[in-house]
C-alpha positions as CSV (number, residue, x, y, z in Angstrom):
1,X,8.9,-8.0,-5.1
2,X,5.3,-6.7,-4.6
3,X,4.7,-3.1,-5.7
4,X,2.0,-0.9,-4.0
5,X,1.5,0.5,-7.5
6,X,-0.8,3.5,-6.7
7,X,1.4,4.6,-3.8
8,X,4.4,4.6,-6.2
9,X,2.7,6.4,-9.1
10,X,1.4,9.1,-6.7
11,X,5.0,9.6,-5.6
12,X,6.1,9.7,-9.2
13,X,3.4,12.2,-10.1
14,X,4.6,14.5,-7.3
15,X,8.3,13.9,-7.9
16,X,8.5,14.4,-11.6
17,X,7.5,17.9,-13.0
18,X,4.2,17.9,-14.9
19,X,6.1,19.6,-17.8
20,X,7.0,16.0,-18.8
21,X,4.4,15.6,-21.5
22,X,3.3,13.4,-24.4
23,X,3.7,14.8,-28.0
24,X,0.0,16.1,-27.8
25,X,0.8,17.9,-24.5
26,X,-0.8,15.5,-22.1
27,X,1.2,15.2,-18.9
28,X,2.9,11.7,-18.5
29,X,5.0,12.6,-15.5
30,X,3.4,9.8,-13.4
31,X,3.8,7.2,-16.2
32,X,7.5,8.0,-16.9
33,X,8.3,8.3,-13.2
34,X,6.7,4.9,-12.4
35,X,8.6,3.3,-15.2
36,X,11.9,4.8,-14.0
37,X,11.0,3.5,-10.5
38,X,10.5,0.0,-11.7
39,X,13.7,0.1,-13.7
40,X,15.6,1.2,-10.7
41,X,14.0,-1.4,-8.4
42,X,14.9,-4.2,-10.8
43,X,18.4,-3.0,-11.3
44,X,19.2,-2.5,-7.6
45,X,17.3,-5.5,-6.2
46,X,17.3,-8.1,-9.0
47,X,13.9,-9.7,-8.1
48,X,13.0,-13.1,-9.7
49,X,9.4,-12.2,-9.7
50,X,7.6,-8.8,-9.6
51,X,3.9,-8.0,-9.2
52,X,2.2,-4.6,-9.7
53,X,-0.5,-4.9,-7.1
54,X,-3.6,-2.7,-8.0
55,X,-6.5,-1.0,-6.2
56,X,-9.5,-2.4,-7.9
57,X,-11.5,-0.8,-5.1
58,X,-9.6,2.0,-3.2
59,X,-12.5,2.3,-0.6
60,X,-14.2,-1.0,-0.2
61,X,-17.9,-0.7,0.9
62,X,-17.4,-3.5,3.4
63,X,-14.8,-1.4,5.2
64,X,-16.9,1.7,5.1
65,X,-19.9,-0.2,6.5
66,X,-17.7,-1.0,9.5
67,X,-16.1,2.4,9.9
68,X,-18.1,5.1,7.8
69,X,-15.3,7.6,8.1
70,X,-12.8,5.3,6.4
71,X,-11.1,7.4,3.7
72,X,-14.2,9.6,3.6
73,X,-12.1,12.8,3.3
74,X,-10.6,11.5,0.0
75,X,-14.0,11.1,-1.8
76,X,-14.6,13.5,-4.6
77,X,-17.1,16.2,-3.5
78,X,-18.7,16.3,-6.9
79,X,-19.4,12.6,-7.0
80,X,-23.2,12.0,-7.9
81,X,-25.3,10.4,-5.2
82,X,-25.7,6.6,-5.5
83,X,-22.5,6.1,-7.6
84,X,-19.3,4.3,-6.5
85,X,-16.9,6.4,-4.6
86,X,-14.4,8.1,-6.7
87,X,-11.1,9.0,-5.2
88,X,-10.2,12.7,-5.4
89,X,-6.9,12.8,-7.3
90,X,-5.3,15.6,-9.2
91,X,-6.8,16.3,-12.6
92,X,-3.7,15.5,-14.6
93,X,-3.1,12.1,-12.8
94,X,-6.3,10.3,-13.5
95,X,-5.9,10.1,-17.2
96,X,-2.4,8.6,-16.8
97,X,-3.6,5.7,-14.8
98,X,-5.1,3.7,-17.9
99,X,-1.7,4.5,-19.7
100,X,0.2,3.0,-16.9
101,X,-2.1,-0.1,-17.1
102,X,-1.6,-0.4,-20.7
103,X,2.2,-0.1,-20.7
104,X,2.6,-2.6,-17.8
105,X,0.4,-5.1,-19.7
106,X,2.3,-4.6,-22.9
107,X,5.7,-5.0,-21.3
108,X,4.4,-8.2,-19.5
109,X,4.8,-7.1,-15.9
110,X,2.1,-8.9,-13.9
111,X,-0.7,-6.5,-12.8
112,X,-2.9,-8.1,-10.1
113,X,-6.1,-6.8,-8.3
114,X,-9.2,-8.1,-6.7
115,X,-12.8,-6.8,-7.0
116,X,-13.9,-5.2,-3.7
117,X,-10.4,-5.0,-2.3
118,X,-7.4,-2.6,-2.2
119,X,-3.8,-3.3,-3.3
120,X,-2.8,-3.8,0.4
121,X,-5.1,-6.9,0.5
122,X,-3.5,-8.3,-2.7
123,X,-0.1,-7.6,-1.2
124,X,-1.2,-9.3,2.0
125,X,-2.4,-12.5,0.2
126,X,0.6,-12.8,-2.1
127,X,3.1,-12.1,0.7
128,X,1.3,-15.0,2.6
129,X,1.6,-17.3,-0.3
130,X,5.3,-16.6,-1.1
131,X,7.7,-19.5,-0.6
132,X,10.8,-17.3,-0.4
133,X,11.7,-13.8,0.7
134,X,9.4,-10.9,-0.2
135,X,10.2,-7.2,-0.6
136,X,7.1,-5.0,-0.4
137,X,7.7,-1.6,-2.0
138,X,5.3,1.0,-0.7
139,X,5.0,4.4,0.8
140,X,2.1,3.2,3.0
141,X,3.1,2.4,6.6
142,X,-0.1,0.3,6.9
143,X,1.8,-2.5,5.2
144,X,4.4,-2.6,8.1
145,X,1.9,-5.1,9.7
146,X,3.2,-7.7,7.2
147,X,6.9,-7.5,8.3
148,X,8.0,-10.9,9.3
149,X,11.7,-11.7,9.7
150,X,11.0,-15.5,10.0
151,X,9.5,-15.5,6.5
152,X,11.8,-12.9,5.0
153,X,9.0,-10.4,4.5
154,X,10.1,-6.8,4.7
155,X,9.0,-3.4,3.5
156,X,11.2,-1.1,1.3
157,X,9.9,2.4,2.1
158,X,10.8,5.2,-0.3
159,X,12.7,8.0,1.4
160,X,13.5,9.8,-1.7
161,X,12.3,8.4,-5.1
162,X,13.1,4.8,-5.1
163,X,16.9,5.4,-5.1
164,X,16.8,5.7,-1.4
165,X,14.7,3.0,0.3
166,X,14.5,2.3,3.9
167,X,14.4,-1.5,4.5
168,X,11.9,-2.0,7.4
169,X,12.3,-5.2,9.3
170,X,11.2,-6.2,12.9
171,X,14.3,-4.6,14.4
172,X,13.3,-1.2,12.7
173,X,9.7,-1.6,14.0
174,X,10.7,-2.4,17.5
175,X,13.2,0.5,17.6
176,X,10.7,3.0,16.1
177,X,7.3,1.8,17.4
178,X,8.1,-0.9,20.0
179,X,6.0,-3.5,18.2
180,X,6.5,-6.3,15.6
181,X,4.7,-6.6,12.3
182,X,1.3,-7.9,13.5
183,X,1.5,-5.6,16.5
184,X,1.7,-2.6,14.0
185,X,-1.9,-3.2,13.0
186,X,-3.0,-3.0,16.7
187,X,-0.9,0.1,17.2
188,X,-2.4,1.8,14.1
189,X,-6.1,1.1,15.0
190,X,-5.5,2.2,18.7
191,X,-3.7,5.5,17.8
192,X,-5.8,6.2,14.8
193,X,-4.7,7.4,11.3
194,X,-6.2,10.7,10.1
195,X,-4.9,9.9,6.5
196,X,-7.3,6.8,6.4
197,X,-10.0,8.3,8.5
198,X,-9.5,6.1,11.4
199,X,-10.6,7.8,14.6
200,X,-8.4,5.6,17.0
201,X,-9.2,5.7,20.8
202,X,-9.3,9.3,22.1
203,X,-6.5,10.0,24.4
204,X,-4.5,6.9,23.3
205,X,-1.5,8.2,21.2
206,X,1.3,6.1,19.5
207,X,3.5,6.0,22.7
208,X,0.7,5.0,25.0
209,X,-0.6,2.4,22.5
210,X,3.0,0.8,22.3
211,X,3.2,0.8,26.1
212,X,-0.1,-1.1,26.3
213,X,0.8,-3.5,23.7
214,X,4.2,-4.2,25.5
215,X,2.3,-4.8,28.7
216,X,-0.6,-6.8,27.4
217,X,0.5,-8.4,24.1
218,X,-2.1,-7.5,21.7
219,X,-5.6,-5.9,21.4
220,X,-7.3,-8.9,23.0
221,X,-4.9,-8.7,25.9
222,X,-5.6,-5.0,26.4
223,X,-9.3,-5.5,26.3
224,X,-9.0,-8.3,28.9
225,X,-7.1,-5.9,31.1
226,X,-10.0,-3.4,30.7
227,X,-12.3,-6.2,32.2
228,X,-9.8,-7.0,35.0
229,X,-10.0,-4.5,37.9
230,X,-6.6,-5.8,39.1
231,X,-4.8,-4.9,35.9
232,X,-2.4,-2.0,35.7
233,X,-4.4,0.3,33.5
234,X,-5.0,3.8,34.8
235,X,-8.6,4.8,35.4
236,X,-8.5,7.1,32.4
237,X,-7.1,4.4,30.2
238,X,-9.7,1.9,31.3
239,X,-12.5,4.5,30.7
240,X,-11.3,5.4,27.3
241,X,-10.9,1.9,26.1
242,X,-14.2,0.8,27.6
243,X,-16.0,3.6,25.8
244,X,-14.3,2.9,22.5
245,X,-15.5,-0.9,22.5
246,X,-17.8,-0.4,19.5
247,X,-15.0,1.1,17.4
248,X,-12.4,-1.5,18.7
249,X,-14.8,-4.3,17.8
250,X,-14.8,-3.5,14.1
251,X,-11.4,-1.7,13.7
252,X,-9.3,-4.9,13.3
253,X,-11.3,-6.0,10.2
254,X,-10.7,-2.7,8.6
255,X,-7.1,-2.1,9.5
256,X,-5.7,-5.7,9.0
257,X,-5.0,-6.4,5.3
258,X,-6.8,-9.5,3.9
259,X,-4.6,-12.6,3.4
260,X,-6.9,-15.0,1.6
261,X,-8.2,-13.4,-1.6
262,X,-9.1,-15.4,-4.6
263,X,-6.8,-14.0,-7.3
264,X,-6.7,-14.7,-11.0
265,X,-4.0,-16.9,-12.4
266,X,-0.9,-14.9,-13.5
267,X,2.8,-15.3,-14.2
268,X,4.9,-13.2,-11.7
269,X,8.2,-13.8,-13.6
270,X,10.0,-10.7,-14.8
271,X,9.8,-10.6,-18.6
272,X,13.0,-10.5,-20.5
273,X,11.4,-9.3,-23.6
274,X,8.1,-7.5,-24.0
275,X,4.9,-9.5,-24.1
276,X,3.6,-7.3,-27.0
277,X,6.4,-5.5,-28.7
278,X,4.1,-3.8,-31.2
279,X,2.0,-2.3,-28.4
280,X,5.1,-1.2,-26.5
281,X,6.4,0.7,-29.6
282,X,3.0,2.3,-30.2
283,X,2.5,3.3,-26.6
284,X,6.0,4.7,-26.3
285,X,5.4,6.8,-29.5
286,X,1.9,7.8,-28.6
287,X,2.7,8.9,-25.1
288,X,6.4,10.1,-25.7
289,X,7.7,7.6,-23.1
290,X,11.2,7.8,-24.5
291,X,14.1,7.2,-22.3
292,X,11.9,5.9,-19.4
293,X,10.4,3.0,-21.3
294,X,13.7,2.2,-22.9
295,X,15.5,2.0,-19.6
296,X,12.9,-0.3,-18.2
297,X,13.2,-2.6,-21.3
298,X,17.0,-2.5,-21.2
299,X,17.1,-3.3,-17.5
300,X,14.7,-6.3,-18.0
301,X,16.8,-7.6,-20.9
302,X,20.0,-7.5,-18.6
């Protein structure tokens, strides 16, 4: 089981009232919510291995150089010139992230990231390496591109908390989008994605993109059709795609997750007992993690 950790703690932050606080009054709703999420996932799905995949760089410079608008709307406006991009997040969430890191480390849940890459890229790499079935837990549809029935890779998409998850396999993708896993990346870059600052091809929406992919197979096939005057593209489609060549030349590298990262050695096995019991106790008391932390520990012991 691979967790898109930031996606889940954002959901926890907005799903758990900020009246949930540490003894000193600091909000810990994202921390407690995430611990409850993980406990529920382990209880319901019984994974052998679980990895909390991290954003070591939420907006990699190499992606920005290819598409400058990539996630640009999320950059904090007060960021000083010349400093690394800082993601604009709620004031009471940012201080909780180091607490999440410390608790996961103390419990012994593998926490893995890679410099210059997003959690999506870590997930793509680990899913590609896995010898058995993989469940990817994320609220980010970008990861639908990794769905692969033959390898047992599916996405568990939170509909409500993590108690209600929609399993996304190839049948779901074909029914909803008319594409398979790899085809979803091409669909996404053609239609664009405002939430990631991807402009897409003007005039090519999701339905048209799906029809083009059904007719020509993939992005390369579509562009070959643009160059073939005998293809079935309408004049407007041909013109729009032709004008979008500069964007379409770089978009695949931005949209498709990496699959070959060099990652540090780590043990993905779920711990039965905490790695650092004293640190767990101290963190639980310091941040008032109470029942959420205890539920996770009890679930892991079981």
